[in-house]
N, C-alpha and C positions, 0 to 999 in steps of 0.2 A: 683609504677610500675604497668603497665597494663598487665594482664594475658589474652592472646587471647582465650585460651580454656575456661576459666571461663566466658568470655563475651558471647561465643556461648551458654553455658549452661544457661545463664541468658536471652537468647533471644534478644541480642542486637548486634549492629554493632558499633565498635569503629571508629569514623570518624576523631577525632583529639582532641586537647586540647586547651581550653581557660583558664579561671581561674580554670576550672575543666575539667575532661574528657567529651567529647560530644558524646553521644550515640544516634543512631537511633534505636528505639524499633521496633522489627520485627512485633509485633502485631498491630502496627500503621503504618506500612510501606505501606499498601495498601490504605492509605489516600492521596497518591500521593505526588508529590514534584516538586520543581523548582530549577534548577541550572543555574545561570546567571553570566555574566561577559564579559568584553571586550576580544578580541582575544589576546592570549598569557598570560592570567592571571592564568591559571591552571584549567580550566573547565574540560578538558579531563582527567587530573590526578584524579580529584575528582570523575568523572564518573567511572574511573577504580577502585578507592578505594571502591566505593559503590558496583560495580559489583563483586569485589573479596569478599567483606563481605557477599553479598547475596549468592554467590556460596558456600562459606564456611559453610553457614547456611543451605545448601541443597535447595536453591531457584534458579530455572533456571532464566536466564536473557536474554533479547533481546536488542541489541543496534546497532545503525547504526554507522559505522566507516567512518567518513567524510574524514579524512586525511590519513588513514591507520595506525595511531599510536596505536589505541586501539587493533590491532591484537597482540601486544606484550604481552597481558594478557595470551596468550597460551604458552608462554615460561618463564622460570625462569629468574628473574631479576638478577642484579649484585649488590654487596655491595659497591656502590660508596660512597665516603667520605661524599658528601653532604646529601645523603639519610640517611646514618648512623648517621650523626650529628642530622638531624631532628628527627629520631627515639629516640635518647637520650634526646633531648629537651622536647619531649612530654611524656617521661617515658615509651616508648615502648621498654623495654630492651630485650624482647624475639623476636624481629622482625627478620624474616627470609625471604629468597627468595623462591618462588614457582611458578610453572606453573599451570594453571587452565584448566579443561576440556573445550574444545572449539569446536563449530561447525561453520564452515565458510559458508556463503551464498552469492549469487550474482544473481541479476535478469538477468544478461547477461550470467551467467554460466561460467565466466572466472576465477574468484578468489574464487569460492566457489560452493556449491551445487546449482543448478538452483532452483529458486522459480517461480512457475507458479500459475496462477489463471484462471478460466474460465470466459469468458465474462459475462455469466449469473450470476455467483457469484459476480462479481464486481457490477453489477446492473446499471440502467440508471442514477441514481443521481450522483454517483462518475464518471461514464464515461463521462457524460455531462460536469462535471467540468474539467476532464482531456482533453477533446476535445475542451474546451472553446466555448461551444455552447450557443446561446442565448435562451431565454425562449421558443420561437416558435420551434426552432430546437430541444430543449430538449423534447418538447411535441411529436414531430415526433419520436424521439428516443424511447420514451415510447411506442409508437404505434408498433415499430419494435419488442420490447420485448414482448408485449402483443400478437401480431400475432404469433410470434415464440412459445410462451407458448401454445396458443390455438391449434396450428397445430402440436404440439409435434416436433418442430424443435430445437434440442439442439444448443445453441450458446456457442461454446467452445473457438474459436480463432477469430482473426480479419477477416479472410476470410469468416467465417460464418456470421459475422455481415455485411460484404460487400455484400455477396450474398443475405442476408435478405433485405438490403436496396434496392438492385436492383429489387428484386421480388416485394416488396411493392410498389416501384415506378411505376412498370409496371401495377400493379393492383389497382392503386390509387383510381379510380372512383368506382370500384367494391366493395371496402372495406370501402368506406367513410361513408356510413350510419351506419355501426357497430362500427367503430373505430375512425372516425373523418378524417379530411383532412390531408393527407400526401403529401404536395406539392412537385413538382419536384425540386423547388428551395431549399427547406430544405433538401431533399434527396441528392441533389448535394453537399450542404455544408457539410453534414455528410460524404459523400464519400471523399471529399477533406481533411477533418480533419483526416480521417483514414489513408490517405497517409502520412500526417505529423507524425502521431504516428508511422507508420512503419519506416519512415526515422529516428526517434529517437530511434529505437530499441525496441519499446513496443511489437512488435510481438513475441519477445523472452519471454515476461512475460505471454502472454495469451496462454493458451493451457493446455495440460495434459502430465504427471500426475500432478494434482493440489496438492498444499501443504496440508499436514495434520497437523493441529495445534498441535497435541500431540507431534510431532517431535521437537517442540520448548520447550517442558516441560520435558525434560529428566534429569535424575540424573546419575552420574557416579557410578562405583562399590564401591567407597569409600564414597558415600553418598553426595558428593558435586554436586551442580547444574551445568548443562552445561551453558556456556556463549555463546549465539548465536550472532555471529558478521556478520552484513550485510555490504559487501563491497559497499561503497556509493560514492567513489571518482568520478566515471564516472556517477553514477546515479544522483548526484546533479547538473550535467550540464543540466539535464532536470528536473527542480525543480517541475513541476506539476506532473510528473510521480512519483517522489520520495515521495511527500506529499500524493498523492492519494493512492499509495501503502501502506504507513504506516497507513493511515486512514482505508483502507480496512482491514488491518491486525487487527487493534483494533476492527473493527466491527465484524470480524470473531471470535475473542476471546469472544466478548460480546454475540454473537449469539449461540456459540457452547459449551461454558463452563457452567457447572451447578452452581446454586446458592450455596454459602458456608457461607454466612454471614460474620462475622469477625473472620477469622482463626487466629491461633497463629503465623503464618507467611504466607506471600503471596504464591500463587501457581506459580506466574510468575511476574517478574518486567520488565517493558517495558520502555526503555529510548528513547525519541524522540528528537534526536539532530537536530540542525537548525530548531527549532520548528516554527520560524516565517514563514517558507515556507508553513506550513499548513494553516495559517490564512491569508496570503497575498491574497487580492482580492477574498476572499472566499465569495460566495453568502450566503444570510441569511439562507437558508435551510441547507446548509452545516455546518455553524457555530452552528446552533441549534443541528445538529446531533453530532458534536464534544462535545458540552456541555453535551448533554444527555449521550453519551457513557462515558465521563469522570466521570460524577456524579454516574452512575449506575454500572460501571464495577468493582468497589471496592467490590461489593457484590459477584462477581465471584472470588474474591481472587487475583485480578490483580492490581498491583500498577503501575501508569503511572507517569514518571518523564520527564518533558519538560526541554530541555537544549537549551538555547538561549543567545543572548548577553545582552538584556535588558528586564526587567520585562514587559515593555510596549508592547513587541512583542506578549504577550498573552492577549486575551480579558479578561475583568474584570469578565465576567460570568464563565470563565474557571479558571482564576487565583484564584478566591475565594475558589476553591476546592483544592488548592495545599497547604497542611499544613506544609510539611517539606521543608525548604528553605535554600539554600546555595548561598550567593552572593559574587562573586569575584569582583575585582576592576573594576570601571568604570572611564572613563576620561571625563572631561567636558571642551570643547574648544569653545562651542557656547551656546547661551541662551537656545536653544532647549535641548542640552545635560545636561545642568544644571537643567532644569526642570525635565528631566528623572531621574537624580540622586535623586532629592527631592522626586519624586514619588516612587522610589525604597526604599528609607529610610522609607517612610510611610507605607510600606507593612509589616514591622516587629513590633513585640510587643516591645514597647520602653524599653530601658535600661537607667535609669537616670545617669549612669556612663559613657555612651558613646554618643558622638555627631556622630550619625550614618551617617548623610549626609557628614560630613567631613572625617570620617574613610573610607567610600567607595572609596574615591579618594586617600587614603594613603596606601591602602592594597598592600603588596608585593606579588610577585608570590608565590603561595602555601598557601597564607593566604585567609581567607574568613570570612564574617559575617554569622553566623549560628544560625538558630532557628528551633528546631525540636519538634515534638509533643511528649507529655509525659502524664502520669497520665490518666485522662479521655479523652484525646484528645486535651488538650489545648496547645498552642505553648509556648515554653520556651522564656524567655527574650533573645534578640539577643546578641550574644557574638562574639568578635573578636577571631578567632580560627586558630591555625596552623593545616593544614590538614596532616594526617599521610602519610608516604611514602607507595607506593604500593609494593606488593611482586612480582608481575609479571614484565616483562621487560618494561621499558619505551622506547617507540619507536616501529616501525613495525618489524614484522618477515620478513625474506628473502623469495623470491619466492620459492626456494626449500623447506624451512621449511613449508611454507603454503601448498604446494603440498603434502608433506608427511603427514601432519595432515588431509588433506581432504581425502586422500586415506585410512587412518587408521580409519576414523570416523565410528560409528556404522550404519550410513545410506548411506554409499557410494554405489552407483549403483541404489538406489531407484528412484532418480529423474534425473539421467544423460541422459537417453534416452527419446526422445520425443515420445509420443503415439498419433497417428492421426486416431481416430476411426470415423465411419460415423456420421456426424452431419449435421447442416443446409446446409452447402456448398454441400456436397455429395448428400443429399436427394433432394435438389432443382435441382441439375444437372440431377439426374435421372428423376425427374418429368418433366423437360424441354425436355429431350431426349424422354421420353415416349409420351409426347404431340406432339412432332414433328413427331414421327413415326405414331401416330394415324392420324394426319392430312394428312400425305403423303399417308397412306393406303386409307383414305377416298377420297382423290383426285383421286387416281388410280381407285377406285371403280366407281366413277361417270364418269370417262373418259371411262371406259369399257362399261358402260351402254349406253352412248351417241354414242359410236362407234358401238354399236350393237354387241359387241363381248364379250370378257371375256376369250378367250381361251389362250391369251398370245402370239398368233402367230404374227410374224412380217408382216406388211402389205407391199405389193408391191407398186410401184409407180402408177400403173394403178388403183389399188383398192383405194388408198388414194385419187387419183384425182376424181374417181367416187363418193366416199362418200362426198367429198367436194362439187361436183356438186349437189348431192342430197340435202345437207343441204341448198345450195343456192336456189334451186327450191322450197323447202319446205318453206323457209323463204319468198320468193316472193309470193307464194300462200297464206300464212298466212296473209301477209300484204294486199293483195287484198281483202280477206274475211273481214278483219277489216274495210277497207275503204267502202266496200259495206254495211256493217251493220251500220256504222256511217252515211254513206250517206243516208241510208234508213230511218233514224230517223229524218232527217231534215224536 
C-alpha cells in the first residue's frame, strides 16, 4: 500500500506503479522532463497528476490548458469506478478526491486574470520572431529599441512601437550616422506586421500593469502550491503568440529569480504543452536562447517539462537536458512514424526485459514508459507503468465555476484594469505638437517682419494693395541694380 503523506515526507511524488512504485524525487525535479505521446493516450492526465503532486508538496505550478480539461484540477474529482479500480491496482488504497488551489490566467482576459508584458520587456529578438521579420527588418527593429532607450521613450504597448517606427522613419537620414540605415521599406514592413499582431489580439497582451512573476509563485494557507492555469484554447490559434509568450515567461523567470543551486524541491515547475510550437521554424538565435535558458534555469530552482506528441519535436540540444521522461503510446502507420518510434525508444536507459520499441505501440490509455532520475541524478531503467488516477476532476470546470474561482482569487483586481501612462506614443505626440506650434509661431514672426508690422491689426484692402505694389516696385528696382552690376562687369 502507498501512503501519500509518507511520500510527501520523503520528498517524492508518486507517479504510478510498474514492477514497483515509480517516484519523482523533488530534489531532482528541477532537472527538467519530457512528457510525450499521441493524442488521446493520457498526456493531459499525466500532466495533472504531476501538477497535483507538486502542489501537495508546496511547489507552485504553471501549465497551459490547451483543451480546457486541465481546469478540472481546481475542483474535486468523483470516485468513478474506473479510477477506483486503477487506484486499487497500483496499491493506492488511501486515494481520495480533492480540489487544488488554482489561479486562472488568460492573455485575452476572458477566462482568467489578464497577463500583460511591456514591449520593451519582450525585447527585439522575441518580437522579431513574433512578427516574422527577416534579418534586415530585425535590425531596424533593434534600431527602434535603441533610439527609444537613448531618448527615454518607454515602449509599453503596440501603439508606442508604432509611433516609434513612424518617428524613426521620418528621421531616417538624420539618425543614420549614429544608428545605421532604417529604410522606409523595412519601417513599412514592421508597421504592416504590427497590424497583423493587432488583428490577432496581441494588443491585449502588451501594456500595463505588467505581470509580476512572484504572483506565479504563491502558496495557499494550507501550504500547497497554487496551480497557475493559462487558458490557451484561443491562444493556440495564433501559435507564434503562444510560443513567444511562453518563451518570454521562461526568460523572465531566468532573469528575475535568484540563484538557489539545487534546492530540496523546485521553486516553480513550468509545463510547456504543445512544445513543438516553440521550436517550429525558430531561427538559430532563438533556439540557442531556448537551450541556454533550459540549461541554466535549473539553478534558479525552476523545473521545465516539455509536453508534446513525439520526442523528435524537441531539438537534441534541449532534449539532452530533460532527465525525467514519460512516454505514452505512439502509433506507426508510415515509415517516418516507425523511425520516430525507434528514436523515442533509444532515448531511454535500456531495460533488458522490455522491447521498448514494441511496447510503445502497445501501451493502453493511462499507461506509459517511465524513466525518472534518482540517486546522483542517473536515470532509472525504463519501466512500463500504470499512471495513478488524479484527485482533481477529470475534465473542465463550468463557466460559472471558473468565474467564481477567479473572483475569489488572492490577486483579483490587480490586473483587471488597464493602465495607460505617458509613454513613447504620448511623448512623441507632444513633441510633434510642440514642433508644429514653434514652426507656426516662427512663420508668423517672419510674416510680421516682412509686412512691416507686428501689431496684429487687420489690414484693409487699400493697405494690402499698397504693400503689394511696394514689394513689386522694390523687386523691380533690385533686379535692375543686379543687371547693371552684372552688365558693368562684362
